[in-house]
N, C-alpha and C positions, 0 to 999 in steps of 0.2 A: 865693249858693255852700249847699250844701247838706252836711252830712257825706257820705261814702260807707258802702254798703251795708256792707263791709267792708273794716278795714284787713289787709294781711297780711305779717307779717315776715319779712323772708328774710335768713342770711348766715351766717357759721360758725360753728363752735361756741365757745361760751367771747368771743360781741359782745354778751349782753342778751336774748335774745328773748323767753326767757320774765320776767325780773326787768321789766325794759320792755313787754313784752308786757300785764301783770298793772295794772301802775301806767295805761299809756296807755286798756283797758281800762275801769278804775275811772273816770275823767278823762271819757272821750267818754258814758258810760253803756250802756257795750257787753258783750257778757259775750265774758271771756276764753277760747280755747283752745288746746290742745300739740297739735299731731298725734302728734308720740312717746309723752306720758303716756294718751293716748285709746288708741294701735294695746297700749299696755305693761297697761292694765285690763282691757281688749275678752280678750287672750289671754291670761289671768293669770299673764305673766314681762314679765322686762327685756326692755328692747334686747339686749346681752351676748349674753344666754341664745337671744333670738330667733337673733343674729346665727349662736351654736353649731351650733345645729340645722337653722337654714334658708337660712345662708347670704349675704352679701349682697345677692341677688338675690332674694328669700323674702322679706325686709326690706320692699327693694325694692317688692313688687308686694305689699305690704300697706300701705306709706304710702300707693302711686298709689289702690288705692283710699279709702285714709280722706280723701284730698286731695279726690276727688270726692265723697266724704257732704260734706265739711265746708264744700268752694264753693258748698254750697244753703244754709247756714245767713247766715240775714241780722243785720246790728250785733252784728258779730264781729269781736273782735280774734285773729289768728290766727298763730302762732307757728310755724313747719314745721324741721322737721331740720334740719342744713347741707345734706347729700344731697339734699335735695328737689329740687331743682332739675335738677339729673343727666338727669331723665328728663326727654322731650323732651315725653311726652302731660301729665306735670302742669301746665306755661307756661301752658294755657285753664284748669286751674285755678286753677292761684293767681292768674290775673287777671282770674277774672270778679267783674264785677261791683263791683272792690277798687282800693284804691291798695297798689300793692308796695314796700314800706321795707327798701330795704336800708341793713343794721346790719353796717358795716362798724367793720374794729379790726385791729390790727397784730397781726404773730405775734408780738412781745413778749407785750403785751395776750393776744392768747390763750393761752400759754403757759404768763401766770403766773395765769389764772380756769381754766382746766384741768387746774394738771399733779397736781390731790391726786382728781380720781375718776374714780371708777375706772368709770364708766355707761359711755362713749366707747369701745366698739369700738375703734374707727378707730386710736385713742392703744396702745390696750396695749403698746405692742414696745418697744425700747433707744431710738428715736432719734424719740420725740414732737416734737421741732421741729420735725425735719424732713418728716413727714408731713404737718405742719404748713403747709410752704411749698412741699408737692407740694400738696398742695391747692385751695392760695389760687392760685396758679397757676394750675391745672384750673376753678377755680370761679368769680375773683373776677369774669372776662368775661360768665359767665352770667347772674351777681349783677347787673352792673352791667348788661348790656343787656335785664333784665327789669323793675328798679328803677325805678318814676317820682320816689320823695324815694330818695335816699343821704345817712344820716345817719352820720359817725363818730361813733365812741361810745370810742375813748380819752381818759382823763383824763378825763370829763367823767363825771357823777352821773348812775346812772338818771333822777330828778326834772329836772333839762334835759334831758336828751335828750325825756323825755316833753313838756317845756313847747314846744323844740322843732320836735316833726312835730305836735304840735298847732297853731301856727302857722303849718306847714308844709303839713296837711295840711287845714286851712281857716283861711285868715288873714284872713279876716272874722265871726270869730265873737267876736263884742264882749264885752269881759272883764268886764262887770258880771254878764254872764250864767253866766260861770266861778266869778267871786264870790259869786251867789246859790248856783246849784250844791256853791257848798264852807260853806257857809254854812247851809245846811238837811241837811247831812248832821254840824254839829256841832251843834247840834241836838236830830238824830232820835233 
């Protein structure tokens, strides 16, 4: 069994898509891409500003165009925004030549991980936990349907999640090859 062309990480905000994605890409020898960060870089503005000026619909249009482009890049780990799965047309982009991984986490963990983050426009209100619960109820079935692998991240270190993902993505990867890659990094 060979590695997939791409690994796509989906899941709610605070699930660890960016952190785990960076580490997973390094482990696989792939390039890491974060669709939200690339959108911000190309626009020269952060996501809250884009939401303020263009609304969520405007941001989602940018996101769809970005996913279409990024789905062409080989040997990548792609972290998506939490709402990327809500547009049906994005599903084909996410699944193209990819293993889709749903990083699933509890509402409590999401609240803890996002509580001080001001870069999440949907949570800038009086009851962010209620928003997270509502989003989970709507999005969890879609994440689950799209996913080839569901990985729970609660109370797990990112390193453990990455190790478990590597074993699930390619269970036949011999440990000695990973050890050689690790040793090569230590001597470089």
